N, C-alpha and C positions, 0 to 999 in steps of 0.2 A: 573348733569342730566342723567339719566338712562332709557334705552329702555326695553320695556316689549313686550315679544311673541303677535302678533297679530293675528287674524284670516284671512287667504290669502287665496282667491278662486283661483283654478288654473283647467285649462284645463285637464281632463283626470283623475286628482287626488282627485274627490269629491267634493262637495261644501265648505268644510271646511277642513283645514288642520291646526291644532294646535301644539302648543309646538315645537320639535325640526326642524319638516320638515315645520312650519310656517317660523321659524328662517331663514333655508335654503333657502327657496321660498323666504323671504325678499331679500337676497342676491342675487337672481336671479337664483338659483339652483334648480334641480329635485333631489329627494331623489332617487339615483341608488345602492348606497353601502347599505348592510345591517345594519341596527343600532341595534346591541345587544349588545354593551360593556357597562358596568357599571363605576362608577368610578375607584373602584379599578383595574379593566381589562386595562383602560385608563390608569391611573398610573404604572401599570406593563408593558405595553410597553414601555415607557420613562426608567422605571428602568432598565428593559431588556437590552435596548440599553445603556444604561450609564455602566452598568455592570462594577462594579469596579472590580470582580475577573478577568475581560477581560483586561479591560485598565491598571492596577496596575501592573499583571505578565509580559504583552507585552513590556512594557518599563523599566521594572525595572533593566535592567541593564544599559540602559540609563541615569536613576536618578542614577545610584551609581556612573556612571562616571563624570555625569555632576552637579555637586555640592554635592553630596553623601548624607546620612541620613540627616542633617539638613536642607538641601534645600528641600528633600522629605519630611519631615516632617512638618517643618515651610510654606514652598511654599503651601502644599496640604490646611493647614487653609485659608492661604490667600487667594488663588485662589478660594476656598469653599465660602467664604463670599462676593467674589465679583458676582461669578456666581449667587450665590442666589438673588442679586440683578438685574444682565441681566433677570433671571427667573422670577422676581416680574414684571419687566417692560414689559416683554412678557405674562405672565399671565392675565395680565390688558387689553392686547389687544387682547389676545384669546378671552376674555369674550364678547368681543364687537363683534367680527367676527369670530365665530367658524366654520372656513369651512378646506377641506382638502388642500386648497391651502396654508394655514399656512403665512409664513412672505411674500411671494410675492403678495399676497391678500389683506395682511396687507398695504404693501408699497402703493398699488394704493389708497386703502379706505383712507390713512392717509396723501395723497398728493394734491396740488391743482388739478383741474382737467385737466390743461393743462401739467402738470408734471408726473401726474400719468401713464401713458402709458412706461416712461422711467425708472421712479423707481422702477414698478413691473417687469419690464424685466431684468433690471440690478440684481435685487435681487433673480429673478427665477433662474438666470442662477447660481450664487454665491452659492443658497441654492442646486442645482442641482449638482454642484460640491462637496460642503460638504457632501454631502448624498452619492455620489459615493465614495468617498474617506474612509467615514466612513466605509461601508460595506468592502471595501478592508482593511483596516487596521482590522479590527474584524476578518473577515473571514481567512485572510492571518495568521494572529496572531493563530488563530485556526489550520489551516493546520501545522504551524511549531511546535506546541505544540502535535499534532497527530504524527508527525514526530519524535518529541524528545522521546514520552511515547515508541513509536515504538522501541528505543535503550535499554529501560531498559527489565531487565530479559535475558539478555545474548544472545539475539537473533542476534547478530552481524550486524543488519541495520545500515547502514551508510549513515544520511541524506546528500543531494545535492541540489544547487540550482532547478537542474531540477526536482529532484523528489518532492521537496516541492511545486513548481508549478502546478506539478501534481497532488497533494493533495489537493492543494487549487482549482483546475478547479473542483475536484469530491465533494469537501465542496460545493461550489456554486451550483452546479449543483442539489445537493441533496436539500440546502434550497430553489433553484428555485421551484423544483417538490413539496415541502411543501407547499410553496405560491401560486402554479398552482391548484393541485389536492386536497389539504387538508386545503384549506381557511375555511371550515365548522370545524375543529378542531383547529383552530389559537387560538380560544377563550380559550379551554379546556388546551393547551399548554402554552399559557400566564400565567395562575394559574399555572402551573408546575414550570414554568420558576422562578415567582416570589420567590417560594416556596423554591428552585433549589438555588439561589442565595442567598437567606437570610438567610436558614439552611446551604447549602453548603459551605459559606465565613464562618461563625461563627464557624462550626466544624472545619474547617482547622486550623483558628487561635487558638483553643483550643488544635488541635491535636500536632500542631508544638512547643505550648509553652511549654506543659505539658512534651513533649519527648524529647526537645531539652536537650542533657549533659549538656551544660550551656549556659547563657545569656549573650549578650552584655551589657555592663553597660549604664547608663541612659546618661553618656557624649558622648559616641559613636553615640548613637541613635539620642539625642536632637541636639547636639553640632557639630560634625565631619563632615568637609569640605571637599570636596576631586573634586580634577580638574583632571580629567582623561581622557581630551578632547582631548590627540594628546601623542605622545610619550614622556617619560621624559624629562622636560625642554623644551618642544613644546607645550604643553597647552594654553588654552586662560588665563587660571589665570596668566601664566607666562608673556606672553606679554601684558596683560591688567590688569583691575582690576578683582578682584573676582564679582565684580556686574553683569559683563557680562555673565559669569557663571552662577550666581543666574537667570539672567533673563531668559537664552534659558533653565534653568533646570526647570521651572515650565510647560514645556510642558507635561511631564507625567501627571500632575494634572489638568491641561486644557482639556487636550485629552481625560483623562477618564471622566471628567463631561461634556461631550458632547452630542447630539443627545436627550434632552428632548423635541426638539420640535414635536417629534413622537407624543406626546399628542394632538398638534394642529392637525397634521396630520390625526390623526383618529379621529377628534370630528363628521366628517358625520357618524360614525359609533357607536358615544357612545350617551347614553342617557344624558338628561339635560346637553347637549355640554357646554354652555355657563359659566355653575361653573365647569362641571367634567373636562374640559380639563385644566383648570386654575388652579385649586387646583391638578391635577395629574402633572402639570410642578413642581410646587412647592414642592409637597412629594416628586418626584422621586428626586430632588435636594438634599433636606434637608436628606432623609433615605442614599442615595448614599454618601454622603460628611461625615455622621457619619461611615457609615460601613466600608468606604473605609479609612480613619483615622485609624480605629482599624487593619484592614488587614494591612497598611503599619508598623505599630508600630510591630505586631506579626513577620511578616516578617524579619523586622529588627534587634530586640531582639532577633532572634532565627539562626542570622547567626554565625556559627562556627569557620570558618575561611574566613576572607574578601579576601585575595587574590583568593585562591581557589573558591571562590563563584563568582568572577569576571571573572576569567578565566575559567571558569568550563569546561569538556570536553563534557557535555552534551549541551554546547551552550547557556543554560539556567539558569540564577543566581536562579530562583526560583525553578526549579525541583532540583537543588543542594542541596539548603536548606531543601528542602522535603526529600532528601536521608539521608542528615546529622542526621536530626531530627528523622524521623519516618522508617528510613530504605527503601529497594528497594520495598517491597511488600505494605508497606505504602504510598511510593512515587507512584505506580501505582493508588490507590486509589485517593488519591489527583490530581494525574493529570486526571483521570476520570472526578471529581467534576469541574478540572479549564474547561477542554475541552470540557463539557457536557454546561459549561455556554458560554462560548464562541458559540458555536455552536446555543444555542437559541439565544444570541444576535443578530449573523449575522442573524438569520432568519427572525427577527422580525425588523432588519436594512431593509432588503431587503422589507419587507412589508410597513414600514414607505416611502422608497423610492421609491417605486412603486406607493404608491398613491400621492405622490407629484408630479412625473411625469405624473400623468394621470391628475391631475388637471392641471396642466401647458400646458401637450397638448391640454385639453378640452377647454383651452381661445387661441389656436394657437400661444403658445411658443416655442414648440420644431418642429425642422424640423421632417415632416412626421406625423405631430402632426393629421391629419385625420385618419390615420391608427394606432396610437397610442391611442387615446381615445377613446378606447371600452372597456367596461365592459363585461364580460362574461355572457350571460343570464343565462347560466346553473350553474357556479361556482360562480358567482357574485363577480367578482374578476377581477381589470386590468391586465390581465394574458401579454398581450404584454408588457407593461411596467414592468411587474416583470422579463422579460427576457433581457430586455435592460439594466435595473439594473445590472442585473448579468453579462452581457455583458462587459458592461463600467468598472464595478470593477475589473474583470478578467484584462483587457488590463492595466488597472493602476499600477496592481501589476507585470507586466512582468520588469519593470526595476531593480527588484530584481535580476535578472540574471545577472546584470553586477556591481550592485551599493551595497558596504556593508551598507551604511545608508539609502538606499529605503524604508525602514519600516519607521524609524523616517519621512522622507521627508513626507510620505505619511499620517501620522499622523498631521503633521504640516498642510497638505493641507486640510485635513478634518476640524481641528480646525479654520483655517483662513476663509475659505470658508463658512463654517456653522455660526461661529460668526457674518463675516460681512452680511451675510444675516438676522441676528438676531438685528445687529444693524442698518441697514437702516430704516426698519418702527421704531425702536425706537428713532432713532433721527427726523425722521418726526414727529412722536407723540410730542418733545420737540419743532420743529419749529414750527409745525402749531397745538399748543395744544388746539386754541381755537376753532377747529371746532372737536376736539374729542368727540364722542357720547359714554360714558361709558357702558358698559354692567354690569350684577349685581356682578361681582368682581372688586373692584377698590381700589385704594390706597388711595384714597382722598388727605391730603395736601401732603403726602410724595411722590405722582406720578411723580411731574416735578423733583424735586432732584435726587429719585432713577433713573429716567431716565437717566438723564444727567453723573451721575457717571457711569452707565450702559455703555454708550456709549464711556466716557473716557475710561474706562476698554476695549473694544473691538478694540478701535484705538492702544491703546499700545500693545495687544497680537496680533495683526494682523503685525505690524511692527516687534515685537519680534522674531516671529517664521519663518519670512523667510532669519534669518540671521544666516550665517554659524553655523553649531555645533560642526565640529571637524576640528581641525589644524595638518599639514599643508592642504591646501585645494588643492583638483587637480579632476580630472573627476570621481573619484570614491565615494570622500567623499563630493562635491558640494551638499548642499541645494536645489535639485530641487523644491522646495514648489514654488517658484520665477518663476520658469519656466511654473507649472501648471496654478498659479494665473495670470501670464501674458497672457497667451493663453485664458483664460476665459475672461480677462479685452480686450484684442484684438478682440476677437471675438463677444463678446456682444456689446460694443460699435460701433467697425466696421461694423458689419451686421446692428446693429441699424441706423446707418448713412445712409448705402448705401441700405437699403431695409426696416428693419423692422419700422422704423419710418411712413413709408407709408400706413401699413395694421395692425399692433398690436396695438391696443387700450385699453390693459389691460384685466381684466377678464368680461367675456362676460354675460349678462342675459341670460341665457339658455332658460329658460321659456318663456321669453317674443318673442324671437327670434323665436322659434319654434310655437308659436301661430299665428305669422305672416308669416309661412310658410319657414321661413328662417334657413337653415342648418348651425349651427355655426360652425361646421367642414371643411366649405368649405372656401377655401382662397378668393374665388372672392367675399365673403361678401362686403370685406373691401371696395370694388368699389361700393358698393350697396348704393345709399343715406338713406334707410332705417336704414341701420346698427347702424346710429348714434344715432339713437334711442331705441336699444338694448344694449348699452355701460353701464357700471355701472355708478351709478351715485355719484359721489366722494362726493358730498356736502350733507352727508346722514343728518346731523344737518339741 
């Protein structure tokens, strides 16, 4: 059974709304964001946020120490395959419900009516955690690479945690300003970003392979296993099986192939959203998986001295590979390519993050939602959630001042938070498959098995990435991902039991509510009996 767009009558918007606006109105929302993105722009947002040239260099040292080349190369292949299954399951749901709310809206639509508010609430908070942590990981990596680049050319600059935090703040501020005042140019920046990532990554691979004085052997790249998770004799591989190191070593690949839900969050700004959002998700994963694997191979084959690369005085193994292959001037050029990609990636991460927060606030899911759920009439952008995203991301980056593994923990938090928010609606799709109404993109007979495998994989990685990553474990090396995840679980469940269950009823039908003269951003509406008629009808079938 598929759903076709219908003509919808809506007060103040003309007698008939067709196409995308009709679909949005069917879900109960007005067209407030500017709908000007096409398929390629929708794909470009997710492609830019996945950004293999951001994720791989950011965690390259982690990968070398946690399993080494063999785990990096083959772990990437395994993770890419399972991530594509997750993406296919999400694409099917996105086609049925193309709205900025993304996973948390889907969770409500796919649940039984009595369970919908709780499912939506929990999903929303995990998605918010993941979005914030992804922005932290991306923009903090950008700051670190800027700091490293400043040491090249004999400048005498010496990076410190405090200077890195300062650069990080500056990066977030400029990205926030772009999302505030430059929203009209995001369309063009998106196109530039896609080409920057594609051409820049390809050029980088060719340059280091062509200029490398020597190349590593196929045995080293495809079979070399390294356990550098602790001092000699204290790594995890010496105390447990190598399997443990393999499991925690796939974080680099899984973190990199994350953030493709951006295509869903941008559907209210995308034409032909029911198809474009779904195809955008799949294209972003597929193209990124292929490009990322070639980037990994290029970097690994170009390593000149493994020990010197791991213990590089620059602090970044990728920078050392650049220096060893193309020299200092060439390294500066390649660093500019990497930093530019990271900056674009962080900018669009904030774009996606702010849209999710706006949609969640629009439905009353965030404290201060009446203040946050506003779209600037001048700039057509949710400016308040843009700066909320920047602020929360900065706060999450502060532990780096006192922890040597803070960045890896932030990437774990991002991966766990986002994938749990992906997994909940996919799981509900499996449990309540009888009530699912397909959109124009669907998997047919493969829908159920793909969704089941996707949920199983998400459960596996959610456990894997809260495990300790370095031995011995102390206050500096503890994986504080479990702390952040625990806080979100405690807050979301605790606040639900204490208060939210009394007033949060899931996505609100904005159009019907306003036609009845009800302010959907007024928390007192939950006490109004009329509000029961404005809540989203979960049984859409």
